[in-house]
C-alpha positions as a LaTeX table, in Angstrom:
\begin{tabular}{lrrr}
\hline
Residue & $x$ (\AA) & $y$ (\AA) & $z$ (\AA) \\
\hline
Met1 & 13.03 & $-29.20$ & 57.22 \\
Arg2 & 12.40 & $-26.99$ & 60.53 \\
Glu3 & 16.11 & $-25.94$ & 60.11 \\
Leu4 & 16.24 & $-25.11$ & 56.60 \\
Val5 & 13.08 & $-23.40$ & 57.16 \\
Gly6 & 14.51 & $-20.77$ & 59.96 \\
Gln7 & 17.79 & $-20.37$ & 57.93 \\
Asp8 & 15.62 & $-19.24$ & 54.79 \\
Thr9 & 14.01 & $-17.04$ & 57.28 \\
Lys10 & 16.78 & $-15.68$ & 59.35 \\
Arg11 & 19.06 & $-14.96$ & 55.67 \\
Arg12 & 15.37 & $-13.13$ & 54.57 \\
Ile13 & 15.30 & $-15.65$ & 51.51 \\
Ser14 & 11.47 & $-16.68$ & 52.48 \\
Asn15 & 8.68 & $-16.02$ & 55.27 \\
Cys16 & 7.12 & $-19.17$ & 56.59 \\
Phe17 & 3.73 & $-19.38$ & 57.69 \\
Val18 & 2.40 & $-22.07$ & 60.20 \\
Ala19 & $-1.21$ & $-23.56$ & 60.55 \\
Leu20 & $-1.63$ & $-25.12$ & 64.50 \\
Asp21 & $-4.26$ & $-27.37$ & 65.57 \\
Ala22 & $-5.92$ & $-26.60$ & 68.80 \\
Ser23 & $-2.94$ & $-28.16$ & 71.12 \\
Gly24 & $-0.22$ & $-26.29$ & 68.97 \\
Val25 & 1.05 & $-28.67$ & 66.70 \\
Val26 & 2.10 & $-27.84$ & 63.28 \\
Ala27 & $-0.88$ & $-29.45$ & 61.28 \\
Gly28 & 0.91 & $-27.76$ & 57.84 \\
Tyr29 & 2.60 & $-24.87$ & 56.83 \\
Tyr30 & 3.90 & $-23.09$ & 53.19 \\
Thr31 & 6.80 & $-20.39$ & 52.58 \\
Leu32 & 6.42 & $-17.31$ & 50.65 \\
Ala33 & 9.38 & $-15.32$ & 48.79 \\
Ala34 & 9.59 & $-12.91$ & 46.52 \\
Thr35 & 10.73 & $-13.81$ & 42.71 \\
Ser36 & 10.06 & $-12.35$ & 39.03 \\
Leu37 & 9.09 & $-13.95$ & 35.97 \\
Pro38 & 9.88 & $-12.93$ & 32.55 \\
Leu39 & 6.66 & $-11.77$ & 30.79 \\
Thr40 & 7.28 & $-13.86$ & 27.56 \\
Glu41 & 6.19 & $-16.85$ & 30.20 \\
Leu42 & 2.83 & $-15.75$ & 30.75 \\
Pro43 & 0.02 & $-16.70$ & 27.82 \\
Ala44 & $-1.21$ & $-13.71$ & 25.83 \\
Asp45 & $-4.41$ & $-14.13$ & 27.54 \\
Leu46 & $-2.76$ & $-12.26$ & 30.46 \\
Thr47 & 0.08 & $-10.02$ & 29.16 \\
Lys48 & $-2.15$ & $-8.01$ & 26.26 \\
Arg49 & $-3.15$ & $-6.10$ & 29.46 \\
Leu50 & $-0.05$ & $-5.61$ & 31.42 \\
Pro51 & 2.72 & $-3.14$ & 30.55 \\
Arg52 & 5.75 & $-3.95$ & 28.70 \\
Tyr53 & 8.66 & $-4.21$ & 31.69 \\
Pro54 & 10.64 & $-7.23$ & 31.01 \\
Leu55 & 10.00 & $-8.93$ & 34.28 \\
Val56 & 6.60 & $-9.47$ & 36.40 \\
Pro57 & 6.50 & $-9.30$ & 40.05 \\
Ala58 & 5.77 & $-12.77$ & 41.64 \\
Gly59 & 5.29 & $-14.51$ & 44.81 \\
Leu60 & 6.80 & $-17.89$ & 44.90 \\
Ile61 & 4.98 & $-20.57$ & 47.17 \\
Gly62 & 8.41 & $-22.32$ & 48.15 \\
Arg63 & 7.36 & $-25.04$ & 50.01 \\
Leu64 & 4.01 & $-26.00$ & 51.29 \\
Ala65 & 3.10 & $-29.14$ & 53.18 \\
Val66 & 0.40 & $-30.51$ & 55.07 \\
Asp67 & 0.90 & $-32.80$ & 57.97 \\
Leu68 & $-0.39$ & $-36.74$ & 57.10 \\
Ala69 & $-3.07$ & $-36.52$ & 60.20 \\
Phe70 & $-4.67$ & $-33.58$ & 58.50 \\
Arg71 & $-4.52$ & $-34.28$ & 55.21 \\
Gly72 & $-8.08$ & $-34.60$ & 53.17 \\
Lys73 & $-9.49$ & $-31.93$ & 55.37 \\
Gly74 & $-8.99$ & $-28.67$ & 53.22 \\
Leu75 & $-6.14$ & $-27.58$ & 54.91 \\
Gly76 & $-3.73$ & $-26.87$ & 51.61 \\
Ser77 & $-6.82$ & $-25.27$ & 50.20 \\
Ala78 & $-6.46$ & $-22.92$ & 53.34 \\
Leu79 & $-2.81$ & $-22.14$ & 53.27 \\
Leu80 & $-3.10$ & $-21.54$ & 49.46 \\
Val81 & $-5.96$ & $-19.12$ & 50.46 \\
Asp82 & $-3.59$ & $-17.30$ & 52.97 \\
Ala83 & $-0.71$ & $-16.97$ & 50.74 \\
Ala84 & $-3.08$ & $-15.26$ & 48.20 \\
Val85 & $-4.53$ & $-12.89$ & 50.47 \\
Arg86 & $-0.76$ & $-12.08$ & 51.91 \\
Ala87 & 0.52 & $-11.75$ & 48.37 \\
Ala88 & $-2.37$ & $-9.38$ & 47.69 \\
His89 & $-1.77$ & $-7.42$ & 50.49 \\
Ser90 & 1.79 & $-6.85$ & 50.42 \\
Asp91 & 3.52 & $-3.46$ & 50.00 \\
Pro92 & 5.43 & $-4.55$ & 47.07 \\
Ala93 & 2.77 & $-5.50$ & 43.96 \\
Ile94 & 2.79 & $-9.12$ & 43.16 \\
Phe95 & 0.85 & $-9.64$ & 40.16 \\
Thr96 & 1.14 & $-13.96$ & 40.61 \\
Leu97 & 1.67 & $-16.72$ & 42.71 \\
Val98 & 4.18 & $-19.57$ & 41.33 \\
Val99 & 5.00 & $-22.95$ & 42.41 \\
Glu100 & 7.18 & $-25.44$ & 41.48 \\
Ala101 & 5.50 & $-28.94$ & 42.17 \\
Lys102 & 7.67 & $-31.93$ & 43.07 \\
Asp103 & 5.35 & $-34.33$ & 41.16 \\
Asp104 & 2.36 & $-35.10$ & 39.63 \\
Ser105 & 0.26 & $-35.50$ & 42.68 \\
Ala106 & 1.00 & $-31.70$ & 43.19 \\
Val107 & 0.36 & $-30.64$ & 39.95 \\
Ala108 & $-2.96$ & $-32.08$ & 40.39 \\
Phe109 & $-3.86$ & $-30.20$ & 43.54 \\
Tyr110 & $-2.47$ & $-27.02$ & 42.21 \\
Glu111 & $-4.35$ & $-26.95$ & 38.84 \\
Arg112 & $-7.85$ & $-27.83$ & 40.87 \\
His113 & $-6.99$ & $-24.12$ & 42.68 \\
Gly114 & $-7.10$ & $-22.67$ & 39.42 \\
Phe115 & $-3.13$ & $-22.87$ & 38.71 \\
Arg116 & $-2.29$ & $-22.59$ & 35.11 \\
Arg117 & 0.98 & $-24.73$ & 33.92 \\
Phe118 & 3.68 & $-22.62$ & 32.02 \\
Ala119 & 4.22 & $-24.19$ & 28.84 \\
Ser120 & 8.06 & $-24.10$ & 28.86 \\
Lys121 & 8.42 & $-25.53$ & 32.77 \\
Pro122 & 4.80 & $-27.99$ & 33.05 \\
Asp123 & 6.02 & $-28.83$ & 36.84 \\
Ser124 & 6.00 & $-24.72$ & 37.66 \\
Leu125 & 2.68 & $-22.92$ & 37.49 \\
Phe126 & 1.28 & $-19.81$ & 37.82 \\
Leu127 & $-2.08$ & $-18.00$ & 39.46 \\
Pro128 & $-2.69$ & $-14.57$ & 38.74 \\
Ile129 & $-3.73$ & $-12.73$ & 42.22 \\
Ala130 & $-6.52$ & $-11.19$ & 40.92 \\
Ala131 & $-8.17$ & $-14.71$ & 39.45 \\
Ala132 & $-7.18$ & $-16.07$ & 43.03 \\
Leu133 & $-8.94$ & $-13.14$ & 44.93 \\
His134 & $-12.13$ & $-13.59$ & 42.65 \\
Ala135 & $-12.39$ & $-17.21$ & 43.17 \\
Leu136 & $-12.04$ & $-16.65$ & 46.99 \\
Asn137 & $-14.77$ & $-14.05$ & 46.65 \\
Thr138 & $-17.12$ & $-16.32$ & 44.39 \\
Thr139 & $-16.65$ & $-18.87$ & 47.28 \\
Thr140 & $-16.82$ & $-17.51$ & 50.30 \\
Gly141 & $-18.81$ & $-14.04$ & 49.39 \\
Ser142 & $-16.01$ & $-12.02$ & 50.24 \\
Cys143 & $-12.17$ & $-11.86$ & 49.15 \\
Gly144 & $-10.96$ & $-10.88$ & 52.98 \\
Gly145 & $-11.23$ & $-7.51$ & 53.08 \\
Ala146 & $-8.99$ & $-7.21$ & 49.47 \\
\hline
\end{tabular}
């Protein structure tokens, strides 16, 4: 996996963000890449306030993984928060985060964090950046300076 992520980073396909434990061991990571999706893929409650551009800018969380030794400790949630904050602060505008869940367990994980399924692709989910930052602000009392 490290080789594949390294190649993607070198080719500027995605960036990889790593969480290390106190001794420098990789506890988890995620990749983040630019993408876009057709405006028609989003539900009407979101699109009614958006300009009628054919595509909406998005950030794709391509891989998110937590080492078995660190599961159940909130690291996956912390990695999602980090991705949302990075996306919110990126120079190119990003309206929503997008993920492709690998299985039902991953779908459930993302749904617990506010992600919604696309009607056309039930294993693909999205979370608008504004909703992610609002949830972060609600749970922590701040939104990481955003």
